[in-house]
C-alpha positions as CSV (number, residue, x, y, z in Angstrom):
1,X,14.3,-49.1,-45.6
2,X,10.8,-49.9,-44.9
3,X,9.1,-53.5,-45.7
4,X,6.2,-52.4,-48.6
5,X,5.0,-55.9,-49.4
6,X,1.4,-56.7,-49.5
7,X,0.3,-53.3,-48.1
8,X,-3.0,-52.9,-50.1
9,X,-4.8,-53.7,-46.9
10,X,-2.7,-51.1,-44.5
11,X,-3.2,-48.4,-47.4
12,X,-6.6,-48.6,-46.5
13,X,-6.4,-48.7,-42.2
14,X,-3.7,-45.8,-43.1
15,X,-6.3,-43.8,-44.7
16,X,-8.4,-43.6,-42.0
17,X,-5.6,-42.9,-39.7
18,X,-4.9,-40.1,-41.3
19,X,-7.8,-38.6,-41.7
20,X,-9.0,-38.7,-38.1
21,X,-5.4,-37.2,-37.3
22,X,-6.5,-34.1,-39.8
23,X,-3.7,-35.0,-42.4
24,X,-4.2,-35.1,-46.0
25,X,-3.1,-37.8,-48.4
26,X,-0.1,-35.0,-49.3
27,X,1.0,-34.2,-46.2
28,X,3.8,-35.8,-44.2
29,X,3.6,-37.6,-41.0
30,X,6.3,-38.0,-38.3
31,X,5.4,-41.5,-36.3
32,X,2.9,-41.8,-33.2
33,X,1.8,-45.2,-31.0
34,X,-0.7,-47.1,-30.6
35,X,-3.2,-48.6,-28.3
36,X,-2.8,-51.9,-26.9
37,X,-4.7,-54.9,-29.0
38,X,-6.8,-56.7,-26.3
39,X,-5.8,-60.2,-25.0
40,X,-3.0,-61.9,-23.4
41,X,0.1,-62.4,-25.7
42,X,0.0,-65.9,-27.6
43,X,2.3,-68.3,-27.6
44,X,5.6,-66.9,-29.2
45,X,7.5,-69.1,-32.1
46,X,10.6,-69.8,-31.3
47,X,11.6,-70.9,-34.9
48,X,13.0,-67.4,-35.6
49,X,15.5,-67.3,-32.8
50,X,17.1,-70.5,-33.6
51,X,17.0,-70.4,-37.4
52,X,20.7,-69.7,-38.8
53,X,21.2,-66.7,-41.4
54,X,23.9,-66.0,-43.9
55,X,25.6,-62.8,-44.6
56,X,27.0,-61.8,-47.8
57,X,28.3,-58.5,-49.0
58,X,27.1,-57.0,-52.3
59,X,28.4,-53.2,-52.3
60,X,31.2,-51.7,-51.0
61,X,31.5,-48.1,-50.3
62,X,35.2,-48.8,-51.7
63,X,34.4,-49.4,-54.9
64,X,32.3,-46.0,-55.4
65,X,33.4,-42.6,-55.8
66,X,32.0,-38.9,-55.7
67,X,33.7,-35.9,-56.6
68,X,33.5,-32.6,-54.6
69,X,35.0,-29.3,-54.3
70,X,37.2,-28.2,-51.0
71,X,37.1,-24.7,-50.2
72,X,40.5,-22.9,-51.3
73,X,42.1,-26.1,-53.1
74,X,39.6,-27.4,-55.8
75,X,38.0,-30.3,-56.6
76,X,38.5,-34.2,-54.8
77,X,37.6,-37.5,-55.5
78,X,37.3,-39.9,-52.9
79,X,35.5,-43.4,-52.3
80,X,32.0,-43.3,-50.4
81,X,31.8,-44.2,-46.4
82,X,29.2,-44.5,-43.9
83,X,25.7,-46.3,-45.4
84,X,22.8,-45.7,-43.5
85,X,19.3,-45.9,-44.3
86,X,18.2,-47.7,-47.6
87,X,15.1,-48.4,-49.6
88,X,13.6,-50.1,-52.6
89,X,11.7,-48.2,-55.1
90,X,11.1,-50.7,-58.4
91,X,13.3,-53.0,-59.0
92,X,16.1,-50.9,-57.4
93,X,17.7,-50.5,-53.8
94,X,18.8,-46.9,-52.8
95,X,21.0,-45.9,-49.7
96,X,22.4,-43.0,-48.5
97,X,26.1,-42.8,-47.7
98,X,26.8,-40.3,-45.3
99,X,30.5,-40.1,-46.4
100,X,31.8,-39.0,-42.9
101,X,29.7,-35.4,-42.6
102,X,28.8,-34.2,-39.4
103,X,25.2,-34.6,-37.6
104,X,24.8,-30.7,-38.3
105,X,26.4,-31.0,-41.5
106,X,29.5,-29.9,-40.9
107,X,32.7,-30.9,-42.9
108,X,34.2,-34.2,-42.9
109,X,38.2,-34.7,-42.3
110,X,38.7,-34.7,-46.0
111,X,37.0,-31.5,-46.2
112,X,33.8,-32.7,-47.9
113,X,30.2,-31.6,-47.6
114,X,28.1,-34.0,-49.5
115,X,26.4,-37.0,-48.7
116,X,25.6,-39.3,-51.6
117,X,22.4,-41.8,-52.5
118,X,23.2,-44.2,-54.4
119,X,20.7,-46.4,-56.9
120,X,21.8,-50.0,-57.4
121,X,20.2,-53.6,-58.4
122,X,18.9,-56.4,-55.7
123,X,22.4,-57.9,-57.1
124,X,24.8,-55.0,-55.8
125,X,25.2,-53.7,-59.6
126,X,25.4,-49.5,-59.0
127,X,23.2,-47.5,-61.7
128,X,23.7,-43.8,-60.5
129,X,24.1,-41.6,-58.0
130,X,23.2,-37.9,-56.2
131,X,25.0,-35.7,-53.8
132,X,23.1,-34.0,-51.5
133,X,24.6,-31.5,-48.8
134,X,24.7,-32.7,-45.5
135,X,24.5,-35.8,-43.8
136,X,21.8,-38.0,-45.2
137,X,19.8,-39.8,-42.3
138,X,16.1,-41.0,-43.6
139,X,16.2,-42.4,-47.0
140,X,12.7,-44.1,-48.3
141,X,10.8,-44.5,-51.2
142,X,7.5,-42.7,-52.6
143,X,6.0,-45.4,-55.2
144,X,3.4,-42.5,-56.0
145,X,5.6,-40.2,-57.3
146,X,8.4,-42.4,-58.2
147,X,10.8,-40.3,-56.2
148,X,13.2,-41.0,-53.4
149,X,13.2,-38.8,-50.3
150,X,15.9,-37.9,-48.2
151,X,16.7,-35.8,-45.1
152,X,19.7,-34.4,-44.2
153,X,21.2,-33.5,-40.7
154,X,19.9,-35.4,-37.9
155,X,20.7,-33.0,-35.2
156,X,20.5,-29.4,-36.5
157,X,20.2,-27.6,-39.8
158,X,17.9,-29.9,-41.2
159,X,16.7,-29.7,-44.9
160,X,14.6,-32.4,-47.1
161,X,15.5,-33.8,-50.7
162,X,13.4,-35.0,-53.6
163,X,15.6,-37.2,-56.2
164,X,13.7,-38.0,-59.6
165,X,15.9,-41.3,-60.4
166,X,14.4,-40.8,-63.7
167,X,16.0,-42.5,-66.7
168,X,19.1,-43.6,-64.1
169,X,20.8,-40.2,-65.1
170,X,21.7,-38.0,-61.9
171,X,22.3,-34.5,-63.5
172,X,19.5,-32.2,-62.1
173,X,17.2,-34.6,-60.5
174,X,18.0,-33.9,-56.9
175,X,15.9,-31.1,-55.1
176,X,16.7,-29.5,-52.0
177,X,13.6,-28.6,-49.8
178,X,13.9,-25.9,-46.6
179,X,11.8,-26.1,-43.8
180,X,9.5,-23.6,-43.3
181,X,10.9,-22.2,-39.6
182,X,13.3,-23.6,-37.6
183,X,12.4,-27.1,-36.2
184,X,10.3,-26.4,-33.0
185,X,11.9,-29.3,-31.4
186,X,15.5,-27.9,-32.0
187,X,16.6,-30.7,-33.6
188,X,17.1,-32.2,-37.0
189,X,14.8,-34.4,-39.4
190,X,15.9,-38.6,-39.4
191,X,13.6,-41.8,-40.8
192,X,11.2,-41.3,-43.3
193,X,8.2,-43.2,-43.7
194,X,5.6,-42.9,-46.6
195,X,2.1,-44.6,-47.0
196,X,-0.8,-43.9,-49.5
197,X,1.1,-40.0,-50.2
198,X,1.9,-39.3,-46.7
199,X,5.6,-39.1,-45.8
200,X,6.3,-39.7,-42.2
201,X,9.3,-38.3,-40.7
202,X,11.0,-38.7,-37.4
203,X,11.8,-35.1,-35.1
204,X,15.2,-36.3,-34.0
205,X,18.3,-34.9,-31.4
206,X,15.5,-32.5,-29.4
207,X,17.0,-30.0,-27.9
208,X,20.3,-29.9,-29.9
209,X,20.3,-26.2,-30.7
210,X,19.7,-25.2,-26.9
211,X,16.6,-23.8,-27.3
212,X,14.6,-22.4,-24.0
213,X,11.4,-24.5,-24.4
214,X,10.3,-27.4,-22.1
215,X,10.9,-31.0,-23.8
216,X,7.1,-31.3,-23.2
217,X,6.8,-29.3,-26.3
218,X,8.9,-30.7,-28.2
219,X,7.0,-32.5,-31.2
220,X,8.6,-36.8,-31.7
221,X,7.0,-36.2,-35.1
222,X,5.8,-33.8,-37.7
223,X,2.9,-33.6,-40.4
224,X,4.9,-32.0,-43.0
225,X,4.0,-30.8,-46.5
226,X,6.0,-29.6,-49.5
227,X,5.3,-26.8,-52.0
228,X,7.4,-27.7,-55.2
229,X,7.3,-24.1,-56.2
230,X,8.6,-22.5,-53.3
231,X,10.6,-25.4,-52.4
232,X,9.4,-25.3,-48.8
233,X,8.5,-28.2,-46.7
234,X,6.0,-26.9,-44.1
235,X,6.1,-28.4,-40.6
236,X,3.0,-29.0,-38.4
237,X,3.6,-30.8,-34.7
238,X,1.7,-34.6,-34.5
239,X,2.3,-35.4,-30.7
240,X,5.2,-34.3,-28.2
241,X,8.0,-36.2,-26.6
242,X,6.2,-36.5,-23.4
243,X,3.0,-37.4,-24.4
244,X,0.8,-40.3,-22.9
245,X,1.0,-43.7,-23.9
246,X,-0.3,-47.0,-22.6
247,X,1.5,-49.7,-21.9
248,X,1.5,-52.7,-24.2
249,X,4.6,-55.2,-22.8
250,X,3.3,-58.9,-21.6
251,X,3.7,-60.0,-19.2
252,X,3.9,-56.5,-17.5
253,X,2.1,-55.3,-14.2
254,X,1.7,-52.4,-15.9
255,X,0.4,-53.5,-19.2
256,X,-2.5,-51.3,-20.5
257,X,-1.8,-48.5,-17.9
258,X,-1.1,-44.9,-18.6
259,X,2.7,-43.6,-18.8
260,X,4.0,-40.3,-19.6
261,X,6.8,-40.7,-22.2
262,X,10.2,-38.8,-22.2
263,X,11.2,-39.2,-25.5
264,X,15.0,-38.2,-25.9
265,X,15.9,-39.7,-29.6
266,X,13.2,-40.3,-32.0
267,X,15.0,-42.1,-34.8
268,X,13.9,-44.6,-37.2
269,X,10.1,-45.3,-38.3
270,X,8.2,-47.5,-40.0
271,X,4.5,-48.7,-41.4
272,X,3.8,-52.1,-40.2
273,X,2.7,-54.5,-43.0
274,X,-0.6,-56.7,-42.6
275,X,1.6,-59.9,-41.8
276,X,3.1,-58.8,-38.8
277,X,2.7,-61.0,-35.6
278,X,1.3,-57.3,-33.7
279,X,0.4,-54.0,-34.4
280,X,-0.3,-54.4,-38.4
281,X,-0.8,-51.7,-40.2
282,X,0.3,-49.1,-37.5
283,X,3.0,-46.7,-37.9
284,X,5.5,-47.0,-35.5
285,X,8.6,-44.8,-34.1
286,X,11.8,-46.2,-32.3
287,X,13.3,-43.7,-30.1
288,X,16.8,-45.7,-30.2
289,X,18.6,-44.0,-26.7
290,X,15.4,-44.9,-24.4
291,X,15.0,-48.8,-25.8
292,X,11.4,-47.8,-26.6
293,X,8.7,-47.9,-29.9
294,X,6.0,-46.1,-30.6
295,X,3.2,-46.8,-32.1
296,X,-0.2,-45.6,-33.3
297,X,-3.7,-46.1,-34.5
298,X,-6.5,-44.2,-35.0
299,X,-10.1,-45.8,-34.8
300,X,-13.6,-44.3,-35.5
301,X,-12.3,-41.0,-36.0
302,X,-10.7,-40.7,-32.7
303,X,-7.8,-39.0,-31.7
304,X,-4.5,-41.0,-32.4
305,X,-3.8,-43.7,-29.2
306,X,-0.1,-44.1,-28.7
307,X,1.0,-47.2,-27.2
308,X,4.8,-48.2,-26.0
309,X,6.8,-51.5,-25.9
310,X,9.7,-51.0,-24.0
311,X,12.5,-53.2,-25.4
312,X,15.3,-55.3,-23.8
313,X,18.2,-53.4,-25.9
314,X,18.4,-50.4,-28.1
315,X,17.4,-50.9,-32.0
316,X,17.8,-49.2,-34.5
317,X,15.9,-50.2,-37.8
318,X,13.2,-52.7,-37.9
319,X,12.1,-55.0,-40.4
320,X,8.7,-58.1,-40.8
321,X,9.5,-60.4,-43.2
322,X,6.5,-61.4,-45.8
323,X,8.3,-64.3,-47.2
324,X,10.4,-67.6,-45.7
325,X,12.8,-67.7,-48.9
326,X,12.7,-63.6,-49.0
327,X,16.3,-61.4,-48.5
328,X,17.2,-58.7,-45.9
329,X,19.1,-56.0,-46.9
330,X,21.0,-54.3,-44.8
331,X,23.9,-50.9,-44.1
332,X,26.9,-52.2,-42.3
333,X,28.4,-48.4,-41.3
334,X,31.5,-50.1,-40.0
335,X,32.6,-52.5,-43.2
336,X,31.2,-49.6,-45.5
337,X,29.4,-52.0,-47.4
338,X,25.3,-52.8,-47.9
339,X,24.8,-56.6,-47.1
340,X,21.6,-59.3,-48.2
341,X,21.1,-61.4,-45.1
342,X,18.9,-65.3,-46.2
343,X,16.8,-67.2,-43.4
344,X,14.7,-68.9,-43.9
345,X,12.8,-66.2,-42.1
346,X,9.7,-66.6,-39.9
347,X,7.0,-64.2,-41.5
348,X,5.6,-61.7,-39.6
349,X,8.3,-61.8,-36.8
350,X,10.6,-58.8,-36.6
351,X,14.0,-58.6,-36.9
352,X,16.2,-55.7,-36.1
353,X,19.7,-54.0,-36.0
354,X,20.2,-54.3,-32.5
355,X,22.7,-51.0,-31.3
356,X,23.4,-51.5,-27.7
357,X,25.8,-48.7,-27.2
358,X,23.3,-46.5,-28.8
359,X,21.3,-47.0,-25.3
360,X,21.7,-43.3,-23.0
361,X,23.1,-45.4,-20.5
362,X,25.9,-46.8,-22.6
363,X,29.7,-46.3,-21.3
364,X,31.7,-44.0,-22.9
365,X,34.0,-46.8,-23.7
366,X,31.5,-49.3,-26.0
367,X,31.6,-51.8,-26.4
368,X,31.7,-52.7,-22.8
369,X,30.3,-55.2,-20.0
370,X,27.1,-55.5,-20.8
371,X,26.8,-53.2,-24.2
372,X,28.1,-56.0,-27.1
373,X,28.8,-54.8,-30.1
374,X,25.9,-54.3,-32.7
375,X,23.9,-57.7,-33.6
376,X,21.0,-58.6,-35.8
377,X,18.2,-59.6,-34.0
378,X,14.6,-61.1,-33.5
379,X,12.1,-58.7,-31.7
380,X,9.1,-60.4,-29.6
381,X,6.5,-57.4,-30.0
382,X,4.6,-58.6,-26.9
383,X,7.8,-58.5,-24.0
384,X,9.8,-56.3,-26.0
385,X,12.7,-59.2,-26.0
386,X,15.6,-58.8,-28.3
387,X,17.7,-61.9,-29.1
388,X,20.8,-62.3,-31.3
389,X,20.4,-64.6,-34.5
390,X,22.7,-67.1,-35.5
391,X,24.9,-66.0,-38.5
392,X,27.6,-67.2,-40.7
393,X,29.0,-65.7,-43.8
394,X,31.0,-62.3,-44.3
395,X,31.6,-60.0,-41.6
396,X,28.9,-57.9,-40.1
397,X,27.9,-55.3,-37.7
398,X,24.2,-53.6,-38.2
399,X,23.4,-50.4,-38.2
400,X,21.0,-48.0,-40.1
401,X,18.9,-49.1,-42.5
402,X,17.0,-53.0,-43.2
403,X,14.5,-53.5,-46.2
404,X,13.2,-57.0,-46.9
405,X,12.0,-58.2,-50.1
406,X,10.2,-60.7,-50.9
407,X,11.9,-64.1,-52.7
408,X,11.2,-63.4,-56.2
409,X,11.8,-59.5,-55.5
410,X,8.4,-58.7,-57.2
411,X,6.3,-58.3,-53.8
412,X,8.7,-57.3,-51.0
413,X,9.1,-53.5,-52.1
414,X,7.4,-50.3,-53.5
């Protein structure tokens, strides 16, 4: 679900980041954060906040089906549901449908254990699909290997799949990789970003398995290497949930000061494109329940520096428009659809799937007072303010993936 338009400069920047962090081009990395850019925040444009956007449904889980085997009762066919992460590879999009599977891989109410990754065109025409065992969370494309990667089980019992779309046939093209050890943060794995051969994976749901280690030792992000021969993914912690970061909210009396993180919900992650209004070329991790985004920058061979932007709302995914006439593709788990949102957009202005009920302090019954339903919003990257945008068209409740595609469809993806 990451915007990948015009990333040549970001590729060069990322190579220095990864080299300084001691991570090779074949490694996998789970995100960290960044030092604050110098200077005061510029005047924030209001064009994106007042623009009106249109939503159109292009793919429905109800129109798609998969067949699975229920223990003791044989094969069963059902429609797809709960779309989450989304990515682009070549001319097509890929989305993971979770199909009611639990966050630790628990059986759905109809006896299903499989999620389904679906390939489809930019107009919503299905091309191919692959079942993977578990609840698929992160889904991203690797343009170098022409493969799609998917994590399963965000809370525990996690694994990683590598899908080779090939010629469009799903037979034998999804390979499962087991992690080399129980994940040290005692949780699962979620979102993935890839840049110049390096994959970034979030260390989600820390402490789910009840490990006795203190939270300070829990990784928020992993560096992971794949062994195609053994089908093992080896994890190496990058930074912890209680690492030190620099406050980057402006205005704020604490701007530029160090703070100790206390991340409880590492979730989505992104590679920020060069055209972004702030943090161009950085890696970013969203801690959804904590209302924070963590950025990483490494320069001159120094240790990665973390920066933290506190948000006014909980958010799931983030995208950066690269073309005013482009299209934002989004998943809607409430309606089991994939939607396309058209602008005009403001280049570099972050767009977010706001999820107020995803905050750690949200009430048990939600939406509720002070915690509205999900909405599409813009993010002020200096202040952290999330503001809803005006929408028309199809019913829409964004939650999960966002991916931006430039107007022609040629430069907005991988």
